[in-house]
C-alpha positions as CSV (number, residue, x, y, z in Angstrom):
1,M,2.7,30.3,0.1
2,A,1.9,28.2,-3.0
3,V,5.4,26.7,-2.9
4,Y,5.0,25.7,0.7
5,E,1.6,24.1,0.0
6,F,3.0,22.2,-3.0
7,F,5.8,20.6,-1.0
8,Y,3.4,20.0,1.9
9,H,1.0,18.0,-0.3
10,L,3.9,16.4,-2.1
11,S,5.3,15.1,1.2
12,K,1.8,13.8,2.1
13,Y,1.5,11.9,-1.2
14,L,5.0,10.4,-1.0
15,S,4.3,9.3,2.6
16,C,1.0,7.7,1.6
17,W,2.5,6.0,-1.5
18,H,5.4,4.6,0.6
19,Q,3.0,3.2,3.2
20,R,0.9,1.5,0.5
21,S,4.0,0.0,-1.1
22,S,5.4,-1.2,2.2
23,T,2.0,-2.7,3.3
24,R,1.7,-4.6,0.0
25,R,5.2,-6.0,0.3
26,Q,4.3,-7.2,3.8
27,L,1.1,-8.8,2.5
28,L,3.1,-10.8,0.0
29,R,5.1,-12.3,2.8
30,L,2.0,-13.7,4.7
31,E,1.3,-17.4,4.7
32,N,-2.1,-18.7,3.6
33,H,-3.2,-19.4,7.1
34,E,-2.2,-15.8,8.1
35,L,-4.2,-14.4,5.2
36,K,-7.2,-16.5,6.3
37,D,-6.9,-15.0,9.8
38,V,-7.3,-11.5,8.4
39,G,-10.1,-12.6,5.9
40,I,-8.1,-12.3,2.7
41,S,-7.7,-15.0,0.1
42,P,-4.4,-15.6,-1.6
43,N,-5.9,-14.4,-4.9
44,E,-7.1,-11.2,-3.2
45,A,-3.7,-10.6,-1.7
46,L,-2.0,-11.1,-5.0
47,A,-4.4,-8.8,-6.8
48,E,-3.8,-6.1,-4.1
49,C,0.0,-6.6,-4.4
50,N,-0.1,-6.2,-8.1
51,K,-1.6,-2.7,-7.9
52,P,0.7,0.2,-8.5
53,F,1.7,2.2,-5.4
54,W,-0.4,5.2,-6.4
55,E,-3.6,3.2,-6.7
56,K,-5.9,2.8,-3.7
């Protein structure tokens, strides 16, 4: 059962990390007016995009 749990949690982590990475790449593609629409400054967006994928 421990092996199953290991792979279950591993798949959850990988999925989460992939989502973070993808979202941050999308954030990089937004124009300044789009960032303003969602309440994020260009500097905040850049800081978020510079985080490693495993960091919240």
